[in-house]
C-alpha positions as CSV (number, residue, x, y, z in Angstrom):
1,M,-2.0,-0.6,-21.9
2,N,-3.8,-4.0,-21.6
3,E,-7.0,-4.0,-19.8
4,L,-6.8,-6.0,-16.6
5,D,-9.6,-8.4,-15.9
6,F,-10.5,-11.0,-13.3
7,S,-12.0,-13.7,-15.5
8,G,-12.1,-17.0,-13.6
9,R,-11.3,-15.4,-10.3
10,V,-13.6,-15.6,-7.2
11,A,-13.5,-12.8,-4.7
12,V,-15.0,-12.2,-1.2
13,I,-15.6,-8.6,-0.3
14,T,-16.7,-7.9,3.3
15,G,-18.6,-4.8,4.4
16,A,-19.8,-4.3,0.8
17,G,-23.5,-3.4,1.4
18,G,-23.3,0.3,2.1
19,N,-24.3,2.9,-0.5
20,P,-22.2,4.9,-1.0
21,G,-19.5,2.6,0.3
22,L,-16.0,1.4,-0.4
23,G,-16.9,-2.3,-0.3
24,R,-19.7,-1.7,-2.8
25,A,-17.3,0.1,-5.1
26,Y,-14.8,-2.8,-4.9
27,A,-17.5,-5.3,-5.6
28,L,-18.9,-3.5,-8.6
29,L,-15.4,-2.9,-10.1
30,L,-14.2,-6.5,-9.7
31,A,-17.5,-7.9,-11.0
32,S,-17.4,-5.6,-14.0
33,R,-14.0,-7.0,-14.9
34,G,-15.2,-10.6,-14.7
35,A,-14.8,-11.7,-11.1
36,K,-17.4,-13.7,-9.3
37,V,-18.1,-12.0,-6.1
38,V,-19.4,-12.8,-2.6
39,V,-20.9,-9.6,-1.3
40,N,-20.8,-9.7,2.5
41,D,-22.4,-7.3,4.9
42,L,-24.5,-7.3,8.1
43,G,-26.6,-4.5,6.7
44,V,-26.1,-2.4,9.8
45,G,-25.1,1.2,10.3
46,P,-21.5,2.4,10.6
47,D,-21.9,2.6,14.4
48,G,-22.7,-1.2,14.4
49,R,-26.3,-0.7,15.2
50,G,-29.6,-0.7,13.2
51,R,-30.2,-2.2,9.8
52,I,-29.6,0.0,6.8
53,G,-31.4,-0.5,3.4
54,S,-31.2,-3.9,1.8
55,G,-27.4,-4.3,2.3
56,P,-25.7,-6.8,0.1
57,D,-28.8,-7.9,-1.8
58,E,-29.0,-4.5,-3.5
59,V,-25.3,-4.7,-4.6
60,V,-25.8,-8.2,-5.9
61,A,-28.8,-7.0,-7.9
62,D,-26.7,-4.2,-9.4
63,I,-24.0,-6.7,-10.4
64,H,-26.6,-9.1,-11.9
65,A,-28.2,-6.2,-13.8
66,A,-24.8,-5.4,-15.3
67,G,-24.3,-9.1,-16.4
68,G,-22.0,-10.2,-13.6
69,E,-22.1,-13.0,-11.1
70,A,-22.5,-12.5,-7.3
71,V,-24.1,-13.9,-4.2
72,A,-25.0,-12.1,-0.9
73,N,-23.8,-13.2,2.5
74,Y,-24.9,-11.7,5.8
75,D,-22.5,-13.4,8.3
76,S,-20.4,-11.5,10.8
77,V,-16.7,-11.5,10.2
78,A,-16.2,-10.8,13.9
79,D,-17.3,-14.4,14.6
80,R,-14.9,-17.2,13.7
81,D,-17.7,-19.4,12.4
82,G,-19.3,-16.5,10.6
83,A,-16.0,-15.8,8.7
84,A,-15.8,-19.5,7.8
85,R,-19.4,-19.3,6.4
86,V,-18.4,-16.2,4.3
87,V,-15.6,-18.2,2.7
88,S,-17.9,-21.3,2.3
89,S,-20.3,-19.0,0.3
90,A,-17.6,-18.8,-2.4
91,L,-16.5,-22.4,-2.2
92,D,-20.0,-23.8,-2.3
93,R,-21.1,-21.6,-5.2
94,W,-17.9,-21.6,-7.4
95,G,-15.5,-24.1,-5.9
96,R,-12.6,-21.8,-5.3
97,L,-11.5,-18.6,-3.6
98,D,-8.8,-16.3,-5.0
99,I,-9.3,-12.9,-3.5
100,V,-10.4,-11.5,-0.1
101,I,-10.8,-7.8,0.4
102,N,-11.4,-7.2,4.2
103,N,-13.4,-4.1,4.2
104,A,-16.0,-4.6,6.9
105,G,-15.8,-2.1,9.7
106,I,-17.6,0.1,12.2
107,A,-16.4,3.3,13.8
108,P,-18.4,4.7,16.7
109,F,-17.0,8.1,17.8
110,A,-16.2,8.4,21.5
111,M,-13.5,9.7,23.8
112,F,-11.1,7.0,25.2
113,D,-12.4,7.3,28.7
114,E,-16.1,7.4,27.6
115,I,-16.3,4.6,25.0
116,S,-18.3,1.7,26.3
117,D,-16.7,-1.8,26.9
118,H,-19.2,-3.2,24.4
119,D,-18.1,-0.8,21.7
120,I,-14.5,-1.5,22.4
121,E,-15.1,-5.2,21.9
122,Q,-17.2,-4.5,18.8
123,V,-14.6,-2.3,17.1
124,V,-11.7,-4.7,17.8
125,G,-13.9,-7.7,16.9
126,V,-14.9,-6.4,13.5
127,H,-11.7,-4.7,12.4
128,L,-8.8,-6.7,13.9
129,M,-10.4,-10.0,14.7
130,G,-12.5,-9.8,11.5
131,H,-9.3,-9.6,9.5
132,I,-7.8,-12.5,11.4
133,W,-10.8,-14.8,11.1
134,M,-11.3,-14.0,7.4
135,C,-7.6,-14.6,6.5
136,R,-7.5,-17.8,8.6
137,A,-10.6,-19.1,6.8
138,A,-9.3,-18.3,3.4
139,W,-5.7,-19.2,4.0
140,P,-5.8,-23.0,3.6
141,H,-7.7,-22.8,0.3
142,M,-5.3,-20.3,-1.1
143,K,-2.3,-22.2,0.2
144,A,-3.6,-25.4,-1.4
145,N,-4.0,-23.6,-4.7
146,R,-0.7,-21.8,-4.3
147,Y,-2.4,-18.6,-5.2
148,G,-4.2,-15.8,-3.2
149,R,-4.6,-12.1,-2.9
150,L,-5.4,-10.6,0.5
151,V,-6.3,-6.9,0.5
152,N,-6.7,-5.7,4.1
153,V,-8.2,-2.3,4.9
154,S,-6.4,-0.2,7.4
155,S,-6.6,3.6,7.9
156,S,-4.4,6.6,8.0
157,V,-5.9,7.3,11.4
158,A,-3.7,4.4,12.6
159,F,-0.6,6.5,12.4
160,K,-2.0,10.1,12.3
161,G,-4.1,9.8,15.5
162,L,-7.7,11.1,15.7
163,P,-9.6,12.1,18.8
164,Q,-12.5,9.8,19.6
165,Q,-11.0,7.0,17.5
166,S,-8.5,5.5,19.8
167,I,-9.8,1.9,19.7
168,Y,-10.4,2.1,15.9
169,S,-6.8,3.4,15.5
170,A,-5.4,0.6,17.6
171,A,-7.3,-2.1,15.6
172,K,-6.3,-0.5,12.2
173,L,-2.6,-0.5,13.1
174,G,-3.0,-4.1,14.2
175,V,-4.2,-4.8,10.6
176,V,-0.9,-3.4,9.3
177,G,1.1,-5.8,11.5
178,L,-1.0,-8.7,10.5
179,T,-0.7,-7.9,6.8
180,R,3.1,-7.7,6.9
181,A,3.4,-11.0,8.8
182,L,1.1,-12.7,6.3
183,A,3.1,-11.3,3.5
184,A,6.2,-13.0,4.9
185,E,4.4,-16.3,5.6
186,G,2.5,-16.3,2.3
187,A,5.5,-15.7,0.0
188,E,6.3,-19.4,-0.5
189,H,2.7,-20.2,-1.1
190,G,1.9,-17.7,-3.8
191,I,-0.2,-15.6,-1.4
192,R,0.2,-11.8,-1.5
193,A,-1.0,-9.7,1.3
194,N,-1.2,-5.9,1.1
195,A,-3.1,-3.1,2.9
196,I,-4.8,0.0,1.8
197,M,-5.5,3.2,3.8
198,P,-8.5,4.6,1.9
199,N,-10.2,8.0,2.4
200,A,-13.6,8.5,0.7
201,D,-17.0,9.9,1.3
202,T,-19.1,6.9,2.3
203,L,-22.3,6.1,4.2
204,A,-20.2,6.2,7.4
205,W,-19.0,9.7,6.7
206,Q,-22.5,10.9,5.9
207,T,-23.9,9.4,9.1
208,M,-21.2,10.5,11.6
209,L,-19.7,13.7,10.1
210,S,-21.3,17.0,9.2
211,E,-23.1,17.5,5.9
212,D,-20.7,20.3,4.9
213,F,-17.7,18.1,5.5
214,S,-19.2,15.3,3.4
215,T,-20.3,17.6,0.6
216,G,-16.8,19.2,0.5
217,A,-15.2,15.8,0.2
218,R,-17.3,14.8,-2.7
219,K,-16.5,18.1,-4.5
220,R,-12.8,17.2,-4.1
221,G,-13.3,13.9,-5.6
222,V,-13.0,12.0,-2.4
223,V,-15.3,9.2,-3.5
224,P,-15.2,5.4,-3.3
225,E,-15.1,4.9,-7.1
226,V,-11.5,6.3,-7.3
227,V,-10.3,4.2,-4.3
228,A,-11.6,1.0,-5.9
229,P,-8.9,0.8,-8.6
230,V,-6.2,0.7,-5.9
231,A,-7.8,-2.2,-4.1
232,A,-8.5,-4.0,-7.4
233,W,-4.9,-3.7,-8.5
234,L,-3.6,-5.2,-5.3
235,A,-6.2,-8.0,-5.8
236,H,-5.0,-8.7,-9.4
237,E,-2.6,-11.5,-10.4
238,D,-0.3,-8.8,-11.9
239,C,0.4,-7.5,-8.5
240,T,3.5,-9.3,-7.2
241,Y,4.1,-6.9,-4.4
242,S,3.4,-8.0,-0.8
243,G,3.5,-6.3,2.5
244,K,2.8,-2.9,1.0
245,I,0.6,-0.2,2.5
246,L,-1.0,2.2,0.1
247,H,-2.8,5.3,1.1
248,T,-5.3,6.7,-1.4
249,E,-7.6,9.7,-1.6
250,A,-9.3,11.5,-4.5
251,G,-7.4,9.5,-7.0
252,G,-4.0,10.1,-5.5
253,V,-2.0,7.1,-4.3
254,K,1.0,7.1,-1.9
255,E,3.0,4.4,-0.2
256,V,3.1,4.4,3.6
257,F,6.2,2.8,4.9
258,F,8.3,2.3,8.0
259,A,11.6,3.9,8.6
260,T,14.2,4.0,11.4
261,T,16.7,6.7,12.4
262,T,20.4,6.0,12.5
263,G,20.2,6.2,16.3
264,T,23.1,5.1,18.5
265,R,25.4,2.2,18.4
266,P,24.7,-1.0,20.4
267,N,25.8,-0.5,24.0
268,P,25.6,-3.5,26.4
269,E,26.1,-1.1,29.3
270,L,23.3,1.3,28.3
271,S,22.0,3.3,31.2
272,L,19.0,5.5,31.8
273,E,21.2,8.5,31.7
274,D,22.6,7.4,28.3
275,V,19.2,7.4,26.8
276,G,18.5,10.9,28.1
277,A,21.9,12.2,26.9
278,D,21.4,10.7,23.4
279,I,17.7,11.3,22.8
280,E,18.2,14.1,20.2
281,L,20.4,11.8,18.2
282,I,17.9,8.9,18.6
283,V,15.1,10.9,17.2
284,D,17.1,12.7,14.5
285,R,15.5,11.7,11.1
286,T,18.2,13.2,8.9
287,D,19.7,9.9,7.8
288,S,16.7,7.6,8.4
289,A,16.5,4.3,6.5
290,D,13.5,2.4,5.2
291,V,12.5,-0.8,7.0
292,P,12.7,-3.6,4.4
293,D,9.4,-5.1,3.1
294,P,8.5,-8.5,4.7
295,G,10.4,-11.5,3.4
296,A,10.2,-15.2,4.2
297,L,12.8,-16.4,6.6
298,P,15.7,-18.4,5.0
299,P,15.4,-22.2,5.0
300,G,16.3,-23.6,8.4
301,A,16.0,-20.3,10.2
302,L,13.5,-21.7,12.7
303,S,15.2,-25.1,13.1
304,F,16.4,-24.1,16.6
305,A,13.1,-22.8,17.8
306,P,11.3,-24.5,20.7
307,K,8.0,-26.1,20.3
308,P,5.0,-23.8,20.6
309,Y,3.6,-23.1,24.1
310,N,0.0,-23.1,25.1
311,L,-1.4,-20.3,27.3
312,R,-0.3,-22.1,30.5
313,G,3.3,-22.1,29.5
314,R,3.4,-25.8,28.7
315,R,4.9,-27.1,25.5
316,I,2.4,-28.4,23.0
């Protein structure tokens, strides 16, 4: 088996300043395989408040000590201009950008009817909008080079459901929708977009969950170091998949995918009563079928489409 490396590649990894942390593990692995890395982090706690340690500077120092190349960046991905500055950190230093791993996130625990408006805006801003702003900032450079690898970080919480994480779950499922759409749009430009749903004992776990839970996770091998290879493979040029969602925990890797039931035949005269009468057939998963991975629309498919509308309903 040939050893995979990232020589000549430049990567941006957001939320990479925690220790232990997934972003840090991604940064160290890619740097050890030859990538030049922008280590981004605000250096705040997993609840979005309070500074923690030295953040990305410490990770950069570790990379330098191992003979790698890296720079630190403290901008917020939740801010459009901040995301642009993160990308500029790579372009100004090395003149290119090949990989973005969107790992930045916060996860304050609160019941749906108790979480503050501020925390709702923060969670959506960092997770969903952070992904959008980072991908938008990187997109034109990847498009121009006809090469790019976007690795977006979702969560199994997005489909499993978890009390006190309603807004986080909503944002993380939004990341999946974004990833699949970007996979379709990026196909003709050499841009691959995939998502991971990682589970590991990180600073966030140790801060917000019980010590016994965190210790038990480490004993089971639920650590960032065995998640990092999954993100790194999706970031590598050998990965030609796009629109995939991979769940990984303790070194195990699974694909998460969409499926539909056989359901009922089209009925132009469908009534409310019809839905009730057929509901058992509608939800019967016996002969379910996979939803195809995203693919670019065939040439000319949008030739009939009207011009885009602005928010006031007027054509642009």
